[in-house]
MOPAC internal coordinates of N, CA, C and O (Angstrom, degrees):
PM7 1SCF
backbone

  N    0.0000 0     0.00 0     0.00 0    0    0    0
  C    1.4484 1     0.00 0     0.00 0    1    0    0
  C    1.5164 1   109.05 1     0.00 0    2    1    0
  O    1.2310 1   120.88 1   -95.91 1    3    2    1
  N    1.2825 1   115.93 1    84.09 1    3    2    1
  C    1.4666 1   122.31 1   175.69 1    5    3    2
  C    1.5264 1   112.33 1    56.57 1    6    5    3
  O    1.2310 1   120.05 1  -137.69 1    7    6    5
  N    1.3212 1   117.51 1    42.31 1    7    6    5
  C    1.4477 1   121.14 1   177.39 1    9    7    6
  C    1.5147 1   114.77 1    72.42 1   10    9    7
  O    1.2310 1   120.13 1  -156.01 1   11   10    9
  N    1.3158 1   117.35 1    23.99 1   11   10    9
  C    1.4645 1   122.47 1  -179.43 1   13   11   10
  C    1.5228 1   108.18 1  -114.00 1   14   13   11
  O    1.2310 1   120.61 1   -42.16 1   15   14   13
  N    1.3217 1   116.43 1   137.84 1   15   14   13
  C    1.4623 1   119.59 1   178.85 1   17   15   14
  C    1.5280 1   110.55 1   -69.38 1   18   17   15
  O    1.2310 1   120.99 1   -20.70 1   19   18   17
  N    1.3293 1   115.72 1   159.30 1   19   18   17
  C    1.4697 1   120.83 1   177.65 1   21   19   18
  C    1.5244 1   110.64 1   -58.73 1   22   21   19
  O    1.2310 1   120.85 1   139.70 1   23   22   21
  N    1.3134 1   115.98 1   -40.30 1   23   22   21
  C    1.4625 1   120.40 1  -178.93 1   25   23   22
  C    1.5263 1   111.15 1   -63.49 1   26   25   23
  O    1.2310 1   120.91 1   134.64 1   27   26   25
  N    1.3311 1   115.87 1   -45.36 1   27   26   25
  C    1.4653 1   120.02 1   179.16 1   29   27   26
  C    1.5201 1   110.63 1   -63.69 1   30   29   27
  O    1.2310 1   120.54 1   136.81 1   31   30   29
  N    1.3222 1   116.58 1   -43.19 1   31   30   29
  C    1.4623 1   120.83 1   178.19 1   33   31   30
  C    1.5283 1   110.41 1   -60.56 1   34   33   31
  O    1.2310 1   120.54 1   135.43 1   35   34   33
  N    1.3374 1   116.57 1   -44.57 1   35   34   33
  C    1.4661 1   120.98 1  -179.93 1   37   35   34
  C    1.5243 1   112.01 1   -62.42 1   38   37   35
  O    1.2310 1   120.48 1   147.51 1   39   38   37
  N    1.3143 1   116.68 1   -32.49 1   39   38   37
  C    1.4636 1   120.99 1   179.44 1   41   39   38
  C    1.5277 1   111.98 1   -77.76 1   42   41   39
  O    1.2310 1   120.49 1   137.49 1   43   42   41
  N    1.3141 1   116.67 1   -42.51 1   43   42   41
  C    1.4602 1   120.52 1  -173.66 1   45   43   42
  C    1.5202 1   114.49 1   -86.97 1   46   45   43
  O    1.2310 1   119.89 1   151.30 1   47   46   45
  N    1.3152 1   117.81 1   -28.70 1   47   46   45
  C    1.4665 1   120.79 1  -177.25 1   49   47   46
  C    1.5281 1   111.99 1   -55.85 1   50   49   47
  O    1.2310 1   119.11 1   131.48 1   51   50   49
  N    1.3454 1   119.30 1   -48.52 1   51   50   49
  C    1.4730 1   119.55 1   178.85 1   53   51   50
  C    1.5315 1   113.15 1   -63.03 1   54   53   51
  O    1.2310 1   120.50 1   146.90 1   55   54   53
  N    1.3183 1   116.65 1   -33.10 1   55   54   53
  C    1.4667 1   119.49 1   179.56 1   57   55   54
  C    1.5268 1   111.10 1   -66.43 1   58   57   55
  O    1.2310 1   120.82 1   144.43 1   59   58   57
  N    1.3205 1   116.03 1   -35.57 1   59   58   57
  C    1.4611 1   120.79 1  -177.34 1   61   59   58
  C    1.5246 1   111.64 1   -84.55 1   62   61   59
  O    1.2310 1   120.40 1   138.76 1   63   62   61
  N    1.3384 1   116.84 1   -41.24 1   63   62   61
  C    1.4709 1   120.75 1  -172.63 1   65   63   62
  C    1.5211 1   114.06 1  -102.40 1   66   65   63
  O    1.2310 1   120.37 1   160.66 1   67   66   65
  N    1.3332 1   116.89 1   -19.34 1   67   66   65
  C    1.4586 1   119.63 1  -176.89 1   69   67   66
  C    1.5165 1   113.39 1    84.16 1   70   69   67
  O    1.2310 1   120.21 1  -171.88 1   71   70   69
  N    1.3319 1   117.20 1     8.12 1   71   70   69
  C    1.4679 1   120.76 1   178.25 1   73   71   70
  C    1.5236 1   109.06 1  -147.78 1   74   73   71
  O    1.2310 1   121.08 1   -20.35 1   75   74   73
  N    1.3335 1   115.54 1   159.65 1   75   74   73
  C    1.4591 1   119.67 1   178.16 1   77   75   74
  C    1.5247 1   109.61 1   -73.70 1   78   77   75
  O    1.2310 1   120.90 1   -14.90 1   79   78   77
  N    1.3258 1   115.89 1   165.10 1   79   78   77
  C    1.4656 1   120.65 1   177.26 1   81   79   78
  C    1.5263 1   109.44 1   -59.67 1   82   81   79
  O    1.2310 1   120.06 1   135.83 1   83   82   81
  N    1.3335 1   117.50 1   -44.17 1   83   82   81
  C    1.4650 1   121.25 1  -179.77 1   85   83   82
  C    1.5254 1   111.24 1   -62.45 1   86   85   83
  O    1.2310 1   120.18 1   136.27 1   87   86   85
  N    1.3344 1   117.26 1   -43.73 1   87   86   85
  C    1.4664 1   120.17 1   177.31 1   89   87   86
  C    1.5239 1   110.90 1   -60.87 1   90   89   87
  O    1.2310 1   120.54 1   138.89 1   91   90   89
  N    1.3335 1   116.56 1   -41.11 1   91   90   89
  C    1.4624 1   120.62 1   178.60 1   93   91   90
  C    1.5283 1   110.83 1   -61.39 1   94   93   91
  O    1.2310 1   120.51 1   133.39 1   95   94   93
  N    1.3250 1   116.63 1   -46.61 1   95   94   93
  C    1.4666 1   120.92 1  -179.71 1   97   95   94
  C    1.5225 1   110.29 1   -62.53 1   98   97   95
  O    1.2310 1   120.29 1   134.78 1   99   98   97
  N    1.3317 1   117.05 1   -45.22 1   99   98   97
  C    1.4646 1   120.19 1   179.42 1  101   99   98
  C    1.5242 1   111.01 1   -62.85 1  102  101   99
  O    1.2310 1   120.60 1   136.51 1  103  102  101
  N    1.3258 1   116.45 1   -43.49 1  103  102  101
  C    1.4640 1   120.11 1  -179.99 1  105  103  102
  C    1.5269 1   110.16 1   -63.71 1  106  105  103
  O    1.2310 1   120.65 1   140.33 1  107  106  105
  N    1.3092 1   116.36 1   -39.67 1  107  106  105
  C    1.4683 1   120.72 1   179.18 1  109  107  106
  C    1.5262 1   110.77 1   -64.80 1  110  109  107
  O    1.2310 1   120.03 1   138.57 1  111  110  109
  N    1.3244 1   117.54 1   -41.43 1  111  110  109
  C    1.4660 1   120.32 1   179.18 1  113  111  110
  C    1.5240 1   111.59 1   -64.83 1  114  113  111
  O    1.2310 1   120.58 1   137.56 1  115  114  113
  N    1.3234 1   116.50 1   -42.44 1  115  114  113
  C    1.4656 1   119.82 1   178.62 1  117  115  114
  C    1.5258 1   109.80 1   -66.92 1  118  117  115
  O    1.2310 1   120.46 1   138.72 1  119  118  117
  N    1.3359 1   116.73 1   -41.28 1  119  118  117
  C    1.4658 1   120.20 1   177.94 1  121  119  118
  C    1.5225 1   110.81 1   -62.14 1  122  121  119
  O    1.2310 1   120.56 1   140.98 1  123  122  121
  N    1.3285 1   116.53 1   -39.02 1  123  122  121
  C    1.4612 1   120.18 1   177.87 1  125  123  122
  C    1.5244 1   110.78 1   -64.88 1  126  125  123
  O    1.2310 1   120.39 1   138.00 1  127  126  125
  N    1.3270 1   116.87 1   -42.00 1  127  126  125
  C    1.4697 1   120.40 1   177.11 1  129  127  126
  C    1.5291 1   110.06 1   -61.40 1  130  129  127
  O    1.2310 1   120.34 1   137.42 1  131  130  129
  N    1.3270 1   116.96 1   -42.58 1  131  130  129
  C    1.4676 1   120.50 1   177.99 1  133  131  130
  C    1.5232 1   110.93 1   -64.44 1  134  133  131
  O    1.2310 1   120.61 1   140.81 1  135  134  133
  N    1.3196 1   116.43 1   -39.19 1  135  134  133
  C    1.4673 1   120.34 1   177.62 1  137  135  134
  C    1.5271 1   110.61 1   -61.17 1  138  137  135
  O    1.2310 1   120.50 1   134.41 1  139  138  137
  N    1.3278 1   116.64 1   -45.59 1  139  138  137
  C    1.4683 1   120.05 1   178.50 1  141  139  138
  C    1.5273 1   110.98 1   -62.05 1  142  141  139
  O    1.2310 1   120.48 1   141.03 1  143  142  141
  N    1.3278 1   116.68 1   -38.97 1  143  142  141
  C    1.4698 1   119.41 1   177.05 1  145  143  142
  C    1.5241 1   110.96 1   -61.29 1  146  145  143
  O    1.2310 1   121.12 1   139.03 1  147  146  145
  N    1.3216 1   115.46 1   -40.97 1  147  146  145
  C    1.4616 1   120.16 1  -175.65 1  149  147  146
  C    1.5184 1   113.59 1   -76.40 1  150  149  147
  O    1.2310 1   120.21 1   151.31 1  151  150  149
  N    1.3147 1   117.20 1   -28.69 1  151  150  149
  C    1.4646 1   119.30 1  -170.36 1  153  151  150
  C    1.5192 1   114.85 1  -114.51 1  154  153  151
  O    1.2310 1   119.96 1  -178.93 1  155  154  153
  N    1.3187 1   117.68 1     1.07 1  155  154  153
  C    1.4625 1   118.74 1  -177.48 1  157  155  154
  C    1.5184 1   110.65 1  -140.86 1  158  157  155
  O    1.2310 1   121.55 1    -8.29 1  159  158  157
  N    1.2967 1   114.64 1   171.71 1  159  158  157
  C    1.4629 1   121.39 1   175.14 1  161  159  158
  C    1.5232 1   110.70 1  -106.36 1  162  161  159
  O    1.2310 1   120.16 1  -159.68 1  163  162  161
  N    1.3318 1   117.30 1    20.32 1  163  162  161
  C    1.4612 1   121.35 1  -179.78 1  165  163  162
  C    1.5243 1   109.97 1   -63.45 1  166  165  163
  O    1.2310 1   121.27 1   -27.03 1  167  166  165
  N    1.3197 1   115.17 1   152.97 1  167  166  165
  C    1.4649 1   119.90 1   176.85 1  169  167  166
  C    1.5278 1   109.38 1   -73.34 1  170  169  167
  O    1.2310 1   120.91 1   -17.46 1  171  170  169
  N    1.3214 1   115.87 1   162.54 1  171  170  169
  C    1.4672 1   120.45 1   177.65 1  173  171  170
  C    1.5192 1   111.03 1   -58.77 1  174  173  171
  O    1.2310 1   120.49 1   141.57 1  175  174  173
  N    1.3283 1   116.66 1   -38.43 1  175  174  173
  C    1.4594 1   120.81 1  -179.95 1  177  175  174
  C    1.5275 1   111.14 1   -64.83 1  178  177  175
  O    1.2310 1   120.27 1   136.37 1  179  178  177
  N    1.3373 1   117.09 1   -43.63 1  179  178  177
  C    1.4640 1   120.48 1   177.88 1  181  179  178
  C    1.5253 1   110.48 1   -62.91 1  182  181  179
  O    1.2310 1   120.90 1   138.03 1  183  182  181
  N    1.3126 1   115.88 1   -41.97 1  183  182  181
  C    1.4617 1   120.62 1  -179.94 1  185  183  182
  C    1.5236 1   110.80 1   -63.38 1  186  185  183
  O    1.2310 1   120.34 1   136.19 1  187  186  185
  N    1.3123 1   116.96 1   -43.81 1  187  186  185
  C    1.4678 1   120.42 1   179.04 1  189  187  186
  C    1.5203 1   110.50 1   -60.44 1  190  189  187
  O    1.2310 1   120.21 1   136.48 1  191  190  189
  N    1.3201 1   117.21 1   -43.52 1  191  190  189
  C    1.4647 1   121.37 1  -179.95 1  193  191  190
  C    1.5257 1   110.62 1   -66.24 1  194  193  191
  O    1.2310 1   120.50 1   133.19 1  195  194  193
  N    1.3330 1   116.65 1   -46.81 1  195  194  193
  C    1.4604 1   121.28 1  -175.36 1  197  195  194
  C    1.5237 1   113.44 1   -72.78 1  198  197  195
  O    1.2310 1   120.04 1   161.18 1  199  198  197
  N    1.3120 1   117.53 1   -18.82 1  199  198  197
  C    1.4642 1   119.65 1  -179.40 1  201  199  198
  C    1.5203 1   112.76 1   -87.89 1  202  201  199
  O    1.2310 1   120.48 1  -177.72 1  203  202  201
  N    1.3203 1   116.69 1     2.28 1  203  202  201
  C    1.4533 1   118.98 1   171.65 1  205  203  202
  C    1.5058 1   116.63 1   102.81 1  206  205  203
  O    1.2310 1   119.43 1  -164.87 1  207  206  205
  N    1.3096 1   118.69 1    15.13 1  207  206  205
  C    1.4539 1   119.25 1   175.64 1  209  207  206
  C    1.5221 1   108.60 1   -78.63 1  210  209  207
  O    1.2310 1   118.05 1   -23.01 1  211  210  209
  N    1.3065 1   121.31 1   156.99 1  211  210  209
  C    1.4539 1   124.82 1     6.80 1  213  211  210
  C    1.5262 1   112.14 1   -74.92 1  214  213  211
  O    1.2310 1   121.62 1   -34.40 1  215  214  213
  N    1.3015 1   114.50 1   145.60 1  215  214  213
  C    1.4572 1   123.17 1   177.02 1  217  215  214
  C    1.5170 1   107.06 1  -102.39 1  218  217  215
  O    1.2310 1   120.30 1   -40.01 1  219  218  217
  N    1.3026 1   117.02 1   139.99 1  219  218  217
  C    1.4543 1   120.30 1   175.24 1  221  219  218
  C    1.5208 1   108.13 1   -92.71 1  222  221  219
  O    1.2310 1   120.96 1   -58.89 1  223  222  221
  N    1.3131 1   115.77 1   121.11 1  223  222  221
  C    1.4570 1   121.59 1  -179.60 1  225  223  222
  C    1.5145 1   108.17 1  -125.25 1  226  225  223
  O    1.2310 1   120.61 1   -60.23 1  227  226  225
  N    1.3127 1   116.43 1   119.77 1  227  226  225
  C    1.4690 1   121.36 1  -178.15 1  229  227  226
  C    1.5241 1   111.66 1    50.93 1  230  229  227
  O    1.2310 1   120.84 1  -140.23 1  231  230  229
  N    1.3318 1   116.00 1    39.77 1  231  230  229
  C    1.4574 1   120.79 1   178.57 1  233  231  230
  C    1.5099 1   114.76 1    80.81 1  234  233  231
  O    1.2310 1   119.89 1   178.58 1  235  234  233
  N    1.3244 1   117.81 1    -1.42 1  235  234  233
  C    1.4620 1   121.55 1   179.44 1  237  235  234
  C    1.5157 1   108.90 1  -107.77 1  238  237  235
  O    1.2310 1   121.05 1   -37.75 1  239  238  237
  N    1.3358 1   115.60 1   142.25 1  239  238  237
  C    1.4637 1   119.31 1   177.34 1  241  239  238
  C    1.5156 1   109.79 1   -83.78 1  242  241  239
  O    1.2310 1   121.33 1   -41.47 1  243  242  241
  N    1.3215 1   115.06 1   138.53 1  243  242  241
  C    1.4543 1   122.13 1   176.77 1  245  243  242
  C    1.5194 1   106.74 1  -106.52 1  246  245  243
  O    1.2310 1   120.58 1   -67.76 1  247  246  245
  N    1.3072 1   116.50 1   112.24 1  247  246  245
  C    1.4608 1   121.15 1  -176.71 1  249  247  246
  C    1.5208 1   110.70 1   -73.96 1  250  249  247
  O    1.2310 1   119.99 1   -18.88 1  251  250  249
  N    1.3532 1   117.62 1   161.12 1  251  250  249
  C    1.4631 1   119.58 1   174.82 1  253  251  250
  C    1.5270 1   111.97 1   -55.16 1  254  253  251
  O    1.2310 1   120.20 1   141.40 1  255  254  253
  N    1.3251 1   117.22 1   -38.60 1  255  254  253
  C    1.4707 1   120.46 1   179.66 1  257  255  254
  C    1.5285 1   110.93 1   -62.41 1  258  257  255
  O    1.2310 1   120.22 1   140.69 1  259  258  257
  N    1.3304 1   117.19 1   -39.31 1  259  258  257
  C    1.4652 1   120.96 1   179.21 1  261  259  258
  C    1.5264 1   110.70 1   -67.55 1  262  261  259
  O    1.2310 1   120.23 1   140.38 1  263  262  261
  N    1.3495 1   117.16 1   -39.62 1  263  262  261
  C    1.4602 1   119.72 1   177.10 1  265  263  262
  C    1.5214 1   110.33 1   -62.75 1  266  265  263
  O    1.2310 1   120.26 1   136.95 1  267  266  265
  N    1.3272 1   117.12 1   -43.05 1  267  266  265
  C    1.4682 1   121.28 1   177.64 1  269  267  266
  C    1.5189 1   109.68 1   -59.13 1  270  269  267
  O    1.2310 1   120.70 1   133.70 1  271  270  269
  N    1.3286 1   116.27 1   -46.30 1  271  270  269
  C    1.4695 1   121.17 1   179.73 1  273  271  270
  C    1.5287 1   110.80 1   -59.77 1  274  273  271
  O    1.2310 1   120.54 1   135.25 1  275  274  273
  N    1.3379 1   116.58 1   -44.75 1  275  274  273
  C    1.4569 1   120.60 1  -178.99 1  277  275  274
  C    1.5280 1   111.40 1   -65.96 1  278  277  275
  O    1.2310 1   120.30 1   134.18 1  279  278  277
  N    1.3336 1   117.04 1   -45.82 1  279  278  277
  C    1.4638 1   119.86 1  -179.94 1  281  279  278
  C    1.5202 1   111.09 1   -64.08 1  282  281  279
  O    1.2310 1   120.44 1   137.45 1  283  282  281
  N    1.3377 1   116.76 1   -42.55 1  283  282  281
  C    1.4626 1   120.21 1  -179.88 1  285  283  282
  C    1.5247 1   111.78 1   -67.31 1  286  285  283
  O    1.2310 1   120.15 1   150.12 1  287  286  285
  N    1.3389 1   117.32 1   -29.88 1  287  286  285
  C    1.4645 1   120.28 1   177.06 1  289  287  286
  C    1.5303 1   110.22 1   -68.80 1  290  289  287
  O    1.2310 1   120.52 1   148.72 1  291  290  289
  N    1.3240 1   116.62 1   -31.28 1  291  290  289
  C    1.4584 1   120.94 1   179.81 1  293  291  290
  C    1.5205 1   111.54 1   -81.51 1  294  293  291
  O    1.2310 1   120.87 1   136.83 1  295  294  293
  N    1.3049 1   115.95 1   -43.17 1  295  294  293
  C    1.4666 1   121.33 1  -179.66 1  297  295  294
  C    1.5255 1   108.19 1  -165.91 1  298  297  295
  O    1.2310 1   120.64 1   -43.45 1  299  298  297
  N    1.3165 1   116.38 1   136.55 1  299  298  297
  C    1.4665 1   119.11 1   179.09 1  301  299  298
  C    1.5214 1   109.39 1   -76.20 1  302  301  299
  O    1.2310 1   119.97 1   -24.92 1  303  302  301
  N    1.3425 1   117.67 1   155.08 1  303  302  301
  C    1.4629 1   119.68 1   177.96 1  305  303  302
  C    1.5268 1   112.93 1   -55.36 1  306  305  303
  O    1.2310 1   119.99 1   142.10 1  307  306  305
  N    1.3229 1   117.63 1   -37.90 1  307  306  305
  C    1.4683 1   121.05 1  -179.57 1  309  307  306
  C    1.5257 1   110.76 1   -62.59 1  310  309  307
  O    1.2310 1   120.50 1   133.83 1  311  310  309
  N    1.3418 1   116.65 1   -46.17 1  311  310  309
  C    1.4640 1   120.75 1   179.83 1  313  311  310
  C    1.5241 1   110.10 1   -65.87 1  314  313  311
  O    1.2310 1   120.58 1   136.12 1  315  314  313
  N    1.3309 1   116.50 1   -43.88 1  315  314  313
  C    1.4645 1   119.52 1  -179.59 1  317  315  314
  C    1.5216 1   110.77 1   -60.16 1  318  317  315
  O    1.2310 1   120.76 1   133.31 1  319  318  317
  N    1.3302 1   116.16 1   -46.69 1  319  318  317
  C    1.4674 1   119.79 1  -178.81 1  321  319  318
  C    1.5219 1   111.07 1   -62.83 1  322  321  319
  O    1.2310 1   120.11 1   145.97 1  323  322  321
  N    1.3202 1   117.40 1   -34.03 1  323  322  321
  C    1.4671 1   121.05 1   178.69 1  325  323  322
  C    1.5281 1   111.40 1   -68.54 1  326  325  323
  O    1.2310 1   120.32 1   154.04 1  327  326  325
  N    1.3278 1   117.00 1   -25.96 1  327  326  325
  C    1.4664 1   121.64 1  -176.67 1  329  327  326
  C    1.5279 1   112.15 1  -108.73 1  330  329  327
  O    1.2310 1   119.75 1  -162.87 1  331  330  329
  N    1.3030 1   118.09 1    17.13 1  331  330  329
  C    1.4579 1   120.49 1  -169.79 1  333  331  330
  C    1.5246 1   115.16 1   -64.05 1  334  333  331
  O    1.2310 1   119.33 1   162.88 1  335  334  333
  N    1.3154 1   118.89 1   -17.12 1  335  334  333
  C    1.4590 1   119.59 1   178.73 1  337  335  334
  C    1.5272 1   112.25 1   -75.84 1  338  337  335
  O    1.2310 1   119.88 1   164.20 1  339  338  337
  N    1.3005 1   117.84 1   -15.80 1  339  338  337
  C    1.4586 1   121.06 1  -174.49 1  341  339  338
  C    1.5277 1   111.23 1   -88.46 1  342  341  339
  O    1.2310 1   120.46 1   -73.91 1  343  342  341
  N    1.3337 1   116.73 1   106.09 1  343  342  341
  C    1.4578 1   121.28 1   179.28 1  345  343  342
  C    1.5273 1   110.86 1   -64.79 1  346  345  343
  O    1.2310 1   120.40 1   140.67 1  347  346  345
  N    1.3255 1   116.85 1   -39.33 1  347  346  345
  C    1.4651 1   119.94 1   178.97 1  349  347  346
  C    1.5206 1   110.72 1   -61.60 1  350  349  347
  O    1.2310 1   120.29 1   139.51 1  351  350  349
  N    1.3272 1   117.05 1   -40.49 1  351  350  349
  C    1.4594 1   121.06 1   177.45 1  353  351  350
  C    1.5278 1   109.57 1   -61.81 1  354  353  351
  O    1.2310 1   120.83 1   135.36 1  355  354  353
  N    1.3167 1   116.02 1   -44.64 1  355  354  353
  C    1.4607 1   121.75 1   178.76 1  357  355  354
  C    1.5246 1   110.71 1   -57.15 1  358  357  355
  O    1.2310 1   120.23 1   131.12 1  359  358  357
  N    1.3318 1   117.16 1   -48.88 1  359  358  357
  C    1.4528 1   120.51 1  -178.07 1  361  359  358
  C    1.5268 1   111.85 1   -67.43 1  362  361  359
  O    1.2310 1   119.89 1   146.99 1  363  362  361
  N    1.3157 1   117.82 1   -33.01 1  363  362  361
  C    1.4618 1   121.30 1   176.06 1  365  363  362
  C    1.5185 1   110.09 1   -62.07 1  366  365  363
  O    1.2310 1   120.29 1   135.88 1  367  366  365
  N    1.3234 1   117.06 1   -44.12 1  367  366  365
  C    1.4620 1   121.52 1   179.44 1  369  367  366
  C    1.5218 1   110.47 1   -64.80 1  370  369  367
  O    1.2310 1   120.00 1   136.88 1  371  370  369
  N    1.3282 1   117.61 1   -43.12 1  371  370  369
  C    1.4668 1   121.02 1   178.70 1  373  371  370
  C    1.5239 1   110.09 1   -60.47 1  374  373  371
  O    1.2310 1   119.98 1   133.36 1  375  374  373
  N    1.3200 1   117.64 1   -46.64 1  375  374  373
  C    1.4642 1   120.77 1  -179.31 1  377  375  374
  C    1.5245 1   112.00 1   -64.82 1  378  377  375
  O    1.2310 1   119.68 1   138.96 1  379  378  377
  N    1.3287 1   118.22 1   -41.04 1  379  378  377
  C    1.4657 1   120.93 1   177.90 1  381  379  378
  C    1.5215 1   110.57 1   -62.69 1  382  381  379
  O    1.2310 1   120.47 1   137.51 1  383  382  381
  N    1.3245 1   116.70 1   -42.49 1  383  382  381
  C    1.4646 1   120.13 1   179.76 1  385  383  382
  C    1.5210 1   110.45 1   -64.27 1  386  385  383
  O    1.2310 1   119.94 1   136.98 1  387  386  385
  N    1.3223 1   117.72 1   -43.02 1  387  386  385
  C    1.4628 1   120.46 1   178.84 1  389  387  386
  C    1.5184 1   111.57 1   -64.25 1  390  389  387
  O    1.2310 1   120.04 1   138.31 1  391  390  389
  N    1.3132 1   117.53 1   -41.69 1  391  390  389
  C    1.4650 1   120.33 1   177.66 1  393  391  390
  C    1.5170 1   111.02 1   -62.25 1  394  393  391
  O    1.2310 1   120.46 1   141.02 1  395  394  393
  N    1.3217 1   116.72 1   -38.98 1  395  394  393
  C    1.4564 1   120.47 1   178.32 1  397  395  394
  C    1.5296 1   110.34 1   -66.81 1  398  397  395
  O    1.2310 1   120.18 1   141.84 1  399  398  397
  N    1.3270 1   117.26 1   -38.16 1  399  398  397
  C    1.4591 1   121.22 1   178.20 1  401  399  398
  C    1.5228 1   111.47 1   -64.07 1  402  401  399
  O    1.2310 1   120.43 1   146.11 1  403  402  401
  N    1.3172 1   116.78 1   -33.89 1  403  402  401
  C    1.4638 1   121.01 1  -177.03 1  405  403  402
  C    1.5199 1   113.69 1   -77.66 1  406  405  403
  O    1.2310 1   119.98 1   166.51 1  407  406  405
  N    1.3275 1   117.64 1   -13.49 1  407  406  405
  C    1.4630 1   120.22 1  -177.93 1  409  407  406
  C    1.5228 1   109.85 1   -68.76 1  410  409  407
  O    1.2310 1   120.30 1   -49.88 1  411  410  409
  N    1.3295 1   117.03 1   130.12 1  411  410  409
  C    1.4651 1   119.74 1   177.95 1  413  411  410
  C    1.5230 1   110.70 1   -68.80 1  414  413  411
  O    1.2310 1   121.43 1   -25.91 1  415  414  413
  N    1.3369 1   114.87 1   154.09 1  415  414  413
  C    1.4625 1   120.16 1   175.49 1  417  415  414
  C    1.5070 1   114.46 1    85.38 1  418  417  415
  O    1.2310 1   119.83 1  -167.00 1  419  418  417
  N    1.3468 1   117.94 1    13.00 1  419  418  417
  C    1.4591 1   120.00 1   177.44 1  421  419  418
  C    1.5206 1   109.18 1   -70.60 1  422  421  419
  O    1.2310 1   120.58 1   -42.91 1  423  422  421
  N    1.3096 1   116.49 1   137.09 1  423  422  421
  C    1.4611 1   120.35 1   174.63 1  425  423  422
  C    1.5097 1   107.42 1   -76.19 1  426  425  423
  O    1.2310 1   120.13 1   -37.05 1  427  426  425
  N    1.3440 1   117.36 1   142.95 1  427  426  425
  C    1.4537 1   118.11 1  -177.65 1  429  427  426
  C    1.4446 1   114.24 1  -133.92 1  430  429  427
  O    1.2310 1   120.10 1   180.00 1  431  430  429

């Protein structure tokens, strides 16, 4: 990362962004999945694959099927697409998904 060690990046990234590198990557993947839901007619499975799953959460792998299950539990693709103009709604879904990812004991 621009001539910076992993350790230095891990130390400075939270100071600059307010989140860890892992949190940033997870948030970006969920945001990408939400973007695909809002802008395409792709299936949930395609979206899960294209958004970069499996994701490693607390040392456990999160399969595309698990991401689909989690996203659908929060909001179905039909509902999300109907509300896609609402940025606040989008951010609420991203935050709920991240909070669910952070919960210990998730099956993966």
